[in-house]
Structures are given as structure tokens and as C-alpha cells.
py3Dmol code that shows the C-alpha trace and the ligand (Angstrom):
import py3Dmol

protein = """\
ATOM      1  CA  MET A   1     103.034  58.517  54.391  1.00  0.00           C
ATOM      2  CA  LYS A   2     104.368  61.017  52.193  1.00  0.00           C
ATOM      3  CA  GLY A   3     102.163  63.813  53.900  1.00  0.00           C
ATOM      4  CA  LEU A   4     103.219  62.713  57.316  1.00  0.00           C
ATOM      5  CA  GLU A   5     106.902  62.920  56.283  1.00  0.00           C
ATOM      6  CA  LYS A   6     106.414  66.498  55.068  1.00  0.00           C
ATOM      7  CA  ILE A   7     105.089  67.189  58.674  1.00  0.00           C
ATOM      8  CA  LEU A   8     107.721  65.460  60.528  1.00  0.00           C
ATOM      9  CA  ARG A   9     110.626  66.840  58.439  1.00  0.00           C
ATOM     10  CA  GLY A  10     109.151  70.311  59.105  1.00  0.00           C
ATOM     11  CA  ILE A  11     109.468  69.555  62.779  1.00  0.00           C
ATOM     12  CA  ILE A  12     112.989  68.549  62.412  1.00  0.00           C
ATOM     13  CA  LYS A  13     113.639  71.787  60.360  1.00  0.00           C
ATOM     14  CA  TYR A  14     111.953  73.744  63.083  1.00  0.00           C
ATOM     15  CA  GLN A  15     114.067  72.208  65.916  1.00  0.00           C
ATOM     16  CA  LEU A  16     117.207  73.031  64.052  1.00  0.00           C
ATOM     17  CA  THR A  17     116.273  76.734  63.042  1.00  0.00           C
ATOM     18  CA  ASP A  18     113.338  78.491  64.897  1.00  0.00           C
ATOM     19  CA  LYS A  19     113.785  76.538  68.049  1.00  0.00           C
ATOM     20  CA  VAL A  20     117.413  77.351  68.259  1.00  0.00           C
ATOM     21  CA  ARG A  21     116.592  81.022  67.504  1.00  0.00           C
ATOM     22  CA  MET A  22     113.915  81.067  70.227  1.00  0.00           C
ATOM     23  CA  LYS A  23     116.457  79.812  72.797  1.00  0.00           C
ATOM     24  CA  LEU A  24     118.812  82.759  71.801  1.00  0.00           C
ATOM     25  CA  SER A  25     116.120  85.422  72.671  1.00  0.00           C
ATOM     26  CA  PRO A  26     114.582  83.899  75.861  1.00  0.00           C
ATOM     27  CA  GLN A  27     113.085  87.409  76.802  1.00  0.00           C
ATOM     28  CA  ASN A  28     110.628  87.030  73.913  1.00  0.00           C
ATOM     29  CA  ILE A  29     109.469  83.390  74.697  1.00  0.00           C
ATOM     30  CA  ILE A  30     109.937  82.760  78.287  1.00  0.00           C
ATOM     31  CA  GLU A  31     108.520  85.792  79.681  1.00  0.00           C
ATOM     32  CA  TYR A  32     105.565  85.672  77.210  1.00  0.00           C
ATOM     33  CA  PRO A  33     105.733  88.306  74.803  1.00  0.00           C
ATOM     34  CA  THR A  34     102.977  91.006  74.568  1.00  0.00           C
ATOM     35  CA  PRO A  35     101.476  90.171  71.179  1.00  0.00           C
ATOM     36  CA  ASN A  36     100.458  93.160  69.106  1.00  0.00           C
ATOM     37  CA  PHE A  37      98.193  91.728  66.559  1.00  0.00           C
ATOM     38  CA  LEU A  38      95.026  89.659  66.205  1.00  0.00           C
ATOM     39  CA  PHE A  39      94.413  88.089  62.708  1.00  0.00           C
ATOM     40  CA  ILE A  40      90.910  86.588  61.659  1.00  0.00           C
ATOM     41  CA  SER A  41      91.474  84.812  58.492  1.00  0.00           C
ATOM     42  CA  CYS A  42      89.836  82.082  56.446  1.00  0.00           C
ATOM     43  CA  ILE A  43      90.926  78.571  56.910  1.00  0.00           C
ATOM     44  CA  ASP A  44      91.823  78.248  53.308  1.00  0.00           C
ATOM     45  CA  ASN A  45      95.211  76.493  53.081  1.00  0.00           C
ATOM     46  CA  ARG A  46      96.439  79.185  50.795  1.00  0.00           C
ATOM     47  CA  VAL A  47      95.931  81.880  53.401  1.00  0.00           C
ATOM     48  CA  LEU A  48      98.349  81.567  56.234  1.00  0.00           C
ATOM     49  CA  PRO A  49      98.684  85.139  58.176  1.00  0.00           C
ATOM     50  CA  SER A  50     101.967  84.110  59.464  1.00  0.00           C
ATOM     51  CA  HIS A  51     103.303  83.163  56.075  1.00  0.00           C
ATOM     52  CA  PHE A  52     102.242  86.462  54.183  1.00  0.00           C
ATOM     53  CA  THR A  53     103.048  88.833  56.994  1.00  0.00           C
ATOM     54  CA  LYS A  54     106.364  87.124  58.070  1.00  0.00           C
ATOM     55  CA  ILE A  55     105.288  87.700  61.784  1.00  0.00           C
ATOM     56  CA  ASP A  56     107.298  85.863  64.329  1.00  0.00           C
ATOM     57  CA  CYS A  57     106.389  83.518  67.140  1.00  0.00           C
ATOM     58  CA  GLY A  58     104.927  85.492  69.785  1.00  0.00           C
ATOM     59  CA  ASP A  59     103.796  88.302  67.463  1.00  0.00           C
ATOM     60  CA  ALA A  60      99.938  87.643  67.119  1.00  0.00           C
ATOM     61  CA  TYR A  61      96.911  85.623  67.912  1.00  0.00           C
ATOM     62  CA  ILE A  62      95.403  84.118  64.941  1.00  0.00           C
ATOM     63  CA  VAL A  63      91.863  82.653  64.671  1.00  0.00           C
ATOM     64  CA  ARG A  64      90.899  80.963  61.417  1.00  0.00           C
ATOM     65  CA  ASN A  65      87.354  79.882  60.197  1.00  0.00           C
ATOM     66  CA  ALA A  66      85.474  79.282  57.067  1.00  0.00           C
ATOM     67  CA  GLY A  67      84.978  82.652  55.432  1.00  0.00           C
ATOM     68  CA  ASN A  68      86.816  84.773  58.121  1.00  0.00           C
ATOM     69  CA  LEU A  69      83.687  85.469  59.769  1.00  0.00           C
ATOM     70  CA  PHE A  70      83.291  87.119  63.155  1.00  0.00           C
ATOM     71  CA  PRO A  71      79.802  86.452  64.940  1.00  0.00           C
ATOM     72  CA  PRO A  72      78.540  89.791  66.499  1.00  0.00           C
ATOM     73  CA  ARG A  73      78.008  90.202  70.114  1.00  0.00           C
ATOM     74  CA  ASP A  74      74.319  89.810  69.956  1.00  0.00           C
ATOM     75  CA  ALA A  75      74.807  86.196  68.534  1.00  0.00           C
ATOM     76  CA  ILE A  76      76.587  84.942  71.700  1.00  0.00           C
ATOM     77  CA  THR A  77      74.780  83.134  74.375  1.00  0.00           C
ATOM     78  CA  PHE A  78      75.827  80.016  76.550  1.00  0.00           C
ATOM     79  CA  ASN A  79      74.558  77.831  73.925  1.00  0.00           C
ATOM     80  CA  SER A  80      76.151  79.454  71.129  1.00  0.00           C
ATOM     81  CA  VAL A  81      79.502  81.205  72.427  1.00  0.00           C
ATOM     82  CA  THR A  82      82.119  81.178  69.752  1.00  0.00           C
ATOM     83  CA  ALA A  83      85.686  80.653  69.595  1.00  0.00           C
ATOM     84  CA  GLU A  84      86.054  84.110  68.119  1.00  0.00           C
ATOM     85  CA  ALA A  85      84.480  85.909  70.758  1.00  0.00           C
ATOM     86  CA  GLY A  86      86.842  84.310  73.218  1.00  0.00           C
ATOM     87  CA  ALA A  87      89.901  85.065  71.292  1.00  0.00           C
ATOM     88  CA  ILE A  88      89.114  88.771  71.165  1.00  0.00           C
ATOM     89  CA  GLU A  89      88.931  88.699  75.049  1.00  0.00           C
ATOM     90  CA  VAL A  90      92.262  86.928  75.277  1.00  0.00           C
ATOM     91  CA  ALA A  91      93.806  89.440  72.900  1.00  0.00           C
ATOM     92  CA  CYS A  92      92.173  92.689  73.781  1.00  0.00           C
ATOM     93  CA  VAL A  93      91.191  92.410  77.489  1.00  0.00           C
ATOM     94  CA  LEU A  94      93.645  89.825  79.047  1.00  0.00           C
ATOM     95  CA  ASN A  95      96.268  91.403  76.702  1.00  0.00           C
ATOM     96  CA  ASN A  96      96.770  94.565  75.064  1.00  0.00           C
ATOM     97  CA  VAL A  97      96.496  94.007  71.376  1.00  0.00           C
ATOM     98  CA  ARG A  98      95.848  97.089  69.562  1.00  0.00           C
ATOM     99  CA  HIS A  99      95.597  96.132  65.840  1.00  0.00           C
ATOM    100  CA  ILE A 100      92.937  93.486  64.619  1.00  0.00           C
ATOM    101  CA  PHE A 101      93.140  92.186  60.925  1.00  0.00           C
ATOM    102  CA  VAL A 102      90.377  90.539  59.062  1.00  0.00           C
ATOM    103  CA  CYS A 103      91.881  88.537  56.349  1.00  0.00           C
ATOM    104  CA  GLY A 104      89.712  87.651  53.238  1.00  0.00           C
ATOM    105  CA  HIS A 105      91.021  86.289  49.872  1.00  0.00           C
ATOM    106  CA  SER A 106      90.089  85.571  46.249  1.00  0.00           C
ATOM    107  CA  ASP A 107      88.548  82.170  45.125  1.00  0.00           C
ATOM    108  CA  CYS A 108      87.346  81.675  48.574  1.00  0.00           C
ATOM    109  CA  LYS A 109      85.202  78.491  48.705  1.00  0.00           C
ATOM    110  CA  ALA A 110      83.152  79.855  51.620  1.00  0.00           C
ATOM    111  CA  MET A 111      82.380  83.175  49.981  1.00  0.00           C
ATOM    112  CA  SER A 112      81.400  81.217  46.967  1.00  0.00           C
ATOM    113  CA  LEU A 113      79.019  78.945  48.890  1.00  0.00           C
ATOM    114  CA  LEU A 114      77.641  82.019  50.717  1.00  0.00           C
ATOM    115  CA  PHE A 115      77.222  83.696  47.149  1.00  0.00           C
ATOM    116  CA  SER A 116      75.210  80.686  46.044  1.00  0.00           C
ATOM    117  CA  LEU A 117      73.129  80.897  49.285  1.00  0.00           C
ATOM    118  CA  LYS A 118      72.602  84.583  49.293  1.00  0.00           C
ATOM    119  CA  ASN A 119      68.725  84.289  48.823  1.00  0.00           C
ATOM    120  CA  GLN A 120      68.237  81.280  51.291  1.00  0.00           C
ATOM    121  CA  CYS A 121      69.781  83.094  54.265  1.00  0.00           C
ATOM    122  CA  HIS A 122      66.487  83.370  55.946  1.00  0.00           C
ATOM    123  CA  THR A 123      66.086  79.445  56.071  1.00  0.00           C
ATOM    124  CA  HIS A 124      67.797  77.884  59.098  1.00  0.00           C
ATOM    125  CA  SER A 125      68.423  74.446  57.502  1.00  0.00           C
ATOM    126  CA  GLY A 126      71.694  73.102  55.624  1.00  0.00           C
ATOM    127  CA  THR A 127      74.822  71.344  56.635  1.00  0.00           C
ATOM    128  CA  PRO A 128      76.972  72.702  59.306  1.00  0.00           C
ATOM    129  CA  LEU A 129      78.839  74.984  56.764  1.00  0.00           C
ATOM    130  CA  GLN A 130      75.833  76.293  55.178  1.00  0.00           C
ATOM    131  CA  MET A 131      74.225  77.279  58.439  1.00  0.00           C
ATOM    132  CA  TRP A 132      77.545  78.951  59.641  1.00  0.00           C
ATOM    133  CA  LEU A 133      77.605  80.823  56.624  1.00  0.00           C
ATOM    134  CA  LYS A 134      73.932  81.847  56.602  1.00  0.00           C
ATOM    135  CA  LYS A 135      73.769  82.877  60.209  1.00  0.00           C
ATOM    136  CA  TYR A 136      76.927  84.845  60.320  1.00  0.00           C
ATOM    137  CA  GLY A 137      77.402  85.852  56.529  1.00  0.00           C
ATOM    138  CA  VAL A 138      73.984  87.289  56.329  1.00  0.00           C
ATOM    139  CA  ALA A 139      75.114  90.744  57.217  1.00  0.00           C
ATOM    140  CA  SER A 140      77.663  90.629  54.551  1.00  0.00           C
ATOM    141  CA  VAL A 141      75.033  89.630  51.892  1.00  0.00           C
ATOM    142  CA  ARG A 142      72.931  92.492  53.046  1.00  0.00           C
ATOM    143  CA  LYS A 143      75.555  95.008  52.474  1.00  0.00           C
ATOM    144  CA  PHE A 144      76.657  93.390  49.316  1.00  0.00           C
ATOM    145  CA  ASP A 145      73.084  93.670  47.784  1.00  0.00           C
ATOM    146  CA  GLN A 146      73.409  97.590  48.635  1.00  0.00           C
ATOM    147  CA  LEU A 147      75.799  97.679  45.574  1.00  0.00           C
ATOM    148  CA  ASP A 148      74.062  98.429  42.354  1.00  0.00           C
ATOM    149  CA  SER A 149      73.720  95.887  39.317  1.00  0.00           C
ATOM    150  CA  LYS A 150      77.191  96.935  37.886  1.00  0.00           C
ATOM    151  CA  PHE A 151      78.983  97.275  41.285  1.00  0.00           C
ATOM    152  CA  VAL A 152      79.690 101.068  40.605  1.00  0.00           C
ATOM    153  CA  GLY A 153      79.613 103.651  43.259  1.00  0.00           C
ATOM    154  CA  PRO A 154      80.704 103.761  46.878  1.00  0.00           C
ATOM    155  CA  LEU A 155      79.170 101.473  49.530  1.00  0.00           C
ATOM    156  CA  THR A 156      78.716 103.170  52.969  1.00  0.00           C
ATOM    157  CA  PHE A 157      79.503 101.583  56.202  1.00  0.00           C
ATOM    158  CA  GLN A 158      78.275 103.288  59.511  1.00  0.00           C
ATOM    159  CA  GLY A 159      79.270 102.445  63.046  1.00  0.00           C
ATOM    160  CA  ARG A 160      79.437 103.970  66.439  1.00  0.00           C
ATOM    161  CA  PHE A 161      82.970 104.803  66.071  1.00  0.00           C
ATOM    162  CA  SER A 162      84.961 106.959  63.973  1.00  0.00           C
ATOM    163  CA  GLN A 163      86.982 104.231  62.312  1.00  0.00           C
ATOM    164  CA  LEU A 164      83.864 102.294  61.340  1.00  0.00           C
ATOM    165  CA  ASN A 165      82.443 105.079  59.218  1.00  0.00           C
ATOM    166  CA  PHE A 166      83.765 104.936  55.643  1.00  0.00           C
ATOM    167  CA  GLN A 167      83.001 104.465  52.319  1.00  0.00           C
ATOM    168  CA  VAL A 168      84.350 101.838  49.911  1.00  0.00           C
ATOM    169  CA  ASN A 169      84.482 101.329  46.124  1.00  0.00           C
ATOM    170  CA  ILE A 170      84.544  97.558  45.686  1.00  0.00           C
ATOM    171  CA  ASP A 171      86.783  96.298  42.832  1.00  0.00           C
ATOM    172  CA  PRO A 172      86.611  99.595  40.822  1.00  0.00           C
ATOM    173  CA  GLU A 173      88.622  98.411  38.025  1.00  0.00           C
ATOM    174  CA  ASN A 174      86.300  95.317  37.979  1.00  0.00           C
ATOM    175  CA  LYS A 175      89.244  92.740  37.823  1.00  0.00           C
ATOM    176  CA  PHE A 176      87.639  90.292  40.179  1.00  0.00           C
ATOM    177  CA  PRO A 177      84.588  87.985  39.802  1.00  0.00           C
ATOM    178  CA  VAL A 178      81.504  88.730  41.726  1.00  0.00           C
ATOM    179  CA  GLU A 179      82.201  86.050  44.540  1.00  0.00           C
ATOM    180  CA  ASP A 180      85.509  88.123  45.123  1.00  0.00           C
ATOM    181  CA  LYS A 181      83.633  91.292  45.450  1.00  0.00           C
ATOM    182  CA  LEU A 182      81.406  89.880  48.258  1.00  0.00           C
ATOM    183  CA  SER A 183      84.660  88.518  49.833  1.00  0.00           C
ATOM    184  CA  GLN A 184      85.960  92.216  50.093  1.00  0.00           C
ATOM    185  CA  VAL A 185      82.560  93.461  51.497  1.00  0.00           C
ATOM    186  CA  ASN A 186      82.386  90.699  53.876  1.00  0.00           C
ATOM    187  CA  CYS A 187      85.884  91.382  55.372  1.00  0.00           C
ATOM    188  CA  LEU A 188      84.659  95.204  55.847  1.00  0.00           C
ATOM    189  CA  GLN A 189      81.435  93.879  57.515  1.00  0.00           C
ATOM    190  CA  GLN A 190      83.552  91.919  59.881  1.00  0.00           C
ATOM    191  CA  LEU A 191      85.078  95.142  61.143  1.00  0.00           C
ATOM    192  CA  GLN A 192      81.675  96.198  62.193  1.00  0.00           C
ATOM    193  CA  ASN A 193      80.978  92.897  63.756  1.00  0.00           C
ATOM    194  CA  ILE A 194      84.122  93.132  65.887  1.00  0.00           C
ATOM    195  CA  ALA A 195      82.942  96.419  67.168  1.00  0.00           C
ATOM    196  CA  THR A 196      79.769  95.139  68.661  1.00  0.00           C
ATOM    197  CA  PHE A 197      81.639  93.620  71.586  1.00  0.00           C
ATOM    198  CA  PRO A 198      81.260  96.258  74.536  1.00  0.00           C
ATOM    199  CA  ILE A 199      84.572  95.111  76.058  1.00  0.00           C
ATOM    200  CA  LEU A 200      86.265  96.810  73.081  1.00  0.00           C
ATOM    201  CA  HIS A 201      84.079 100.187  72.986  1.00  0.00           C
ATOM    202  CA  GLU A 202      86.179 102.245  75.221  1.00  0.00           C
ATOM    203  CA  LYS A 203      89.467 101.489  73.489  1.00  0.00           C
ATOM    204  CA  LEU A 204      87.706 101.967  70.113  1.00  0.00           C
ATOM    205  CA  SER A 205      86.430 105.348  71.052  1.00  0.00           C
ATOM    206  CA  LYS A 206      89.863 106.403  71.679  1.00  0.00           C
ATOM    207  CA  ASN A 207      91.457 104.640  68.622  1.00  0.00           C
ATOM    208  CA  GLN A 208      93.547 102.583  71.114  1.00  0.00           C
ATOM    209  CA  ILE A 209      92.145  99.753  69.053  1.00  0.00           C
ATOM    210  CA  ARG A 210      92.266  99.765  65.328  1.00  0.00           C
ATOM    211  CA  LEU A 211      90.528  97.678  62.942  1.00  0.00           C
ATOM    212  CA  HIS A 212      91.901  96.748  59.495  1.00  0.00           C
ATOM    213  CA  ALA A 213      90.912  94.541  56.478  1.00  0.00           C
ATOM    214  CA  ILE A 214      93.360  92.741  54.342  1.00  0.00           C
ATOM    215  CA  TRP A 215      92.615  90.810  51.303  1.00  0.00           C
ATOM    216  CA  ILE A 216      94.851  88.551  49.450  1.00  0.00           C
ATOM    217  CA  ASP A 217      94.713  87.504  45.595  1.00  0.00           C
ATOM    218  CA  VAL A 218      95.667  83.943  45.850  1.00  0.00           C
ATOM    219  CA  ARG A 219      96.064  83.745  42.093  1.00  0.00           C
ATOM    220  CA  THR A 220      98.905  86.541  42.014  1.00  0.00           C
ATOM    221  CA  GLY A 221      99.924  86.479  45.699  1.00  0.00           C
ATOM    222  CA  ASN A 222      99.266  90.182  45.872  1.00  0.00           C
ATOM    223  CA  VAL A 223      98.085  91.477  49.315  1.00  0.00           C
ATOM    224  CA  PHE A 224      95.747  94.311  49.613  1.00  0.00           C
ATOM    225  CA  ILE A 225      94.637  96.520  52.791  1.00  0.00           C
ATOM    226  CA  PHE A 226      91.650  98.577  52.859  1.00  0.00           C
ATOM    227  CA  SER A 227      92.385 102.259  52.801  1.00  0.00           C
ATOM    228  CA  ARG A 228      89.806 104.671  54.238  1.00  0.00           C
ATOM    229  CA  ASP A 229      91.778 107.654  52.533  1.00  0.00           C
ATOM    230  CA  GLU A 230      91.660 105.806  49.194  1.00  0.00           C
ATOM    231  CA  LYS A 231      88.057 104.175  49.759  1.00  0.00           C
ATOM    232  CA  GLN A 232      89.155 101.048  48.492  1.00  0.00           C
ATOM    233  CA  PHE A 233      91.397  98.013  48.837  1.00  0.00           C
ATOM    234  CA  VAL A 234      95.000  99.214  47.941  1.00  0.00           C
ATOM    235  CA  GLU A 235      97.852  96.726  46.879  1.00  0.00           C
ATOM    236  CA  ILE A 236     100.721  96.838  49.468  1.00  0.00           C
ATOM    237  CA  THR A 237     103.932  97.688  47.666  1.00  0.00           C
ATOM    238  CA  GLU A 238     107.286  98.921  48.336  1.00  0.00           C
ATOM    239  CA  ARG A 239     106.231 102.197  46.811  1.00  0.00           C
ATOM    240  CA  ASN A 240     103.251 102.864  49.135  1.00  0.00           C
ATOM    241  CA  TYR A 241     103.591 100.826  52.222  1.00  0.00           C
ATOM    242  CA  LEU A 242     105.111 103.757  54.557  1.00  0.00           C
ATOM    243  CA  GLN A 243     102.161 105.939  53.330  1.00  0.00           C
ATOM    244  CA  LEU A 244      99.817 103.056  54.299  1.00  0.00           C
ATOM    245  CA  VAL A 245     101.531 102.937  57.752  1.00  0.00           C
ATOM    246  CA  ARG A 246     101.015 106.486  58.441  1.00  0.00           C
ATOM    247  CA  GLU A 247      97.188 106.049  57.477  1.00  0.00           C
ATOM    248  CA  CYS A 248      96.427 102.719  59.052  1.00  0.00           C
ATOM    249  CA  PHE A 249      99.028 102.697  62.008  1.00  0.00           C
ATOM    250  CA  PRO A 250      99.153 106.393  63.078  1.00  0.00           C
ATOM    251  CA  VAL A 251     100.849 107.203  66.392  1.00  0.00           C
ATOM    252  CA  ASP A 252      98.210 107.825  68.888  1.00  0.00           C
TER     253      ASP A 252
END
"""
ligand_1 = """\
1
ZN
Zn 88.133 81.380 52.252
"""
view = py3Dmol.view(width=600, height=400)
view.addModel(protein, "pdb")
view.setStyle({"model": 0}, {"cartoon": {"style": "trace"}})
view.addModel(ligand_1, "xyz")
view.setStyle({"model": 1}, {"stick": {}})
view.zoomTo()
view.show()
């Protein structure tokens, strides 16, 4: 009952605060706002995009799954259509979302499981979670395996659009365990997967949609964004955020 009480108390608090505020700004809610962002995040209970970005109701679409994976277009058939594919159509075709964020994090149980399965991705057996990770995480594992044994040196990503061509040094200060390094590679691989959808190609070619990778260290609460200029995940701070805005959110 204690858990349910927390939920119901939260609803009362919402009714007294956010709901009142929404009524005060009917333009934003009743006319259905134009969301600016799509987040793909892990379902981990410590990783809530609306919490760590402080976005408001109406600002974003959010899709969450185990491991923040984005199945590529060639995996989609009538029998295997995914919620992620539907979400991108809602966000970027039916609406005009211009920024897509893939959000990974440290201590990810899904990434740890994928790491333990990384030599078994060719087998199609397992629990639903194992099959999900093996089927849609295999590209991340293959990319991760391109790192040398000491994880030194840049990893190169190549895609058909300029923003998909970049190099990254994964955890250059070697602060994170190997599963976290895979998690960062996985975030960047999902950017490539998202770009496999033809419905996005024209906008991606004109940079009218921009793809971003965010990574959260749940131990410290620090939030990082992948910087193509810096070729690594960079912690977002008061000192550098304007510079990151100019790099990651340029005026088109
Ligand atoms: Zn996770």
C-alpha cells in the first residue's frame, strides 16, 4: 500500500500544481503544442528524460525500452513492427520534431546482459529480453569489438549523412567499466539505426533533423552529450553548455 500511496499522493500534488499551471497556459495544451524533441531512453528507473532535462508537458515524445535500442528499418515487417518505428513516424512525419536524443546510462542492466551475451548474438534463442538484446544490440556489439583491447584510439562511425560520419574516443580517461563503454558505443550506434528510416532521409540530408547521444552516469548524476567536435562524450556544465548549444543545435 505504501507504493500505491506514493502514486496517489503524487497525483494529488499534480492536480494542485502542474494541472493548475496547464490551465493557466491553455495555448500550450489545448491546441496541442508542437513538440520539439524525441527521446529514446532506457527503461531504467533512474533514467527519466523529463526529470534530468526538466522538459515540460508538451515538449517531447519519449520512447523507452530495455537498452535504449532503436531497431533499424530493415528489421521492420508486419510481423515485427516496433513501437520505436511508430514513434519516429509520429514525431517526425506527423509532427515536426527536429531533435532526436538517444539516452544511455551507466550501470545499465540491459547493456551488462548484452555484454555477457556478446559472443552468442548469432544464436536466436533465449528469454524475450535476451532475444531483444541480441537481435537489436548486435550492431552495437560489432562496433564495440572494433575497439582495441585497451579501448584506446578513435572508433569511426560512417553513415550516408554528414552528421552520421564521426569519430569517437570512448571513455578516454578510462573512468568507466567495460559495460559502460559498450553503453556509450550503443548510444551512438542507435543514431545510425534511426537514420535507416527513409522517411527521415530528406530532412537528415538538409540537417532539418539532428541526432544526439546523451549519456548519464547514474552514480554521480552527471549528464554527458556526444560532441562531434571533441570526439567524445562531454559532461554538460554551466561552463560549456552554450558552446555545446552552438555545436549541437546550430541555427539552420
Ligand atoms: Zn539501462
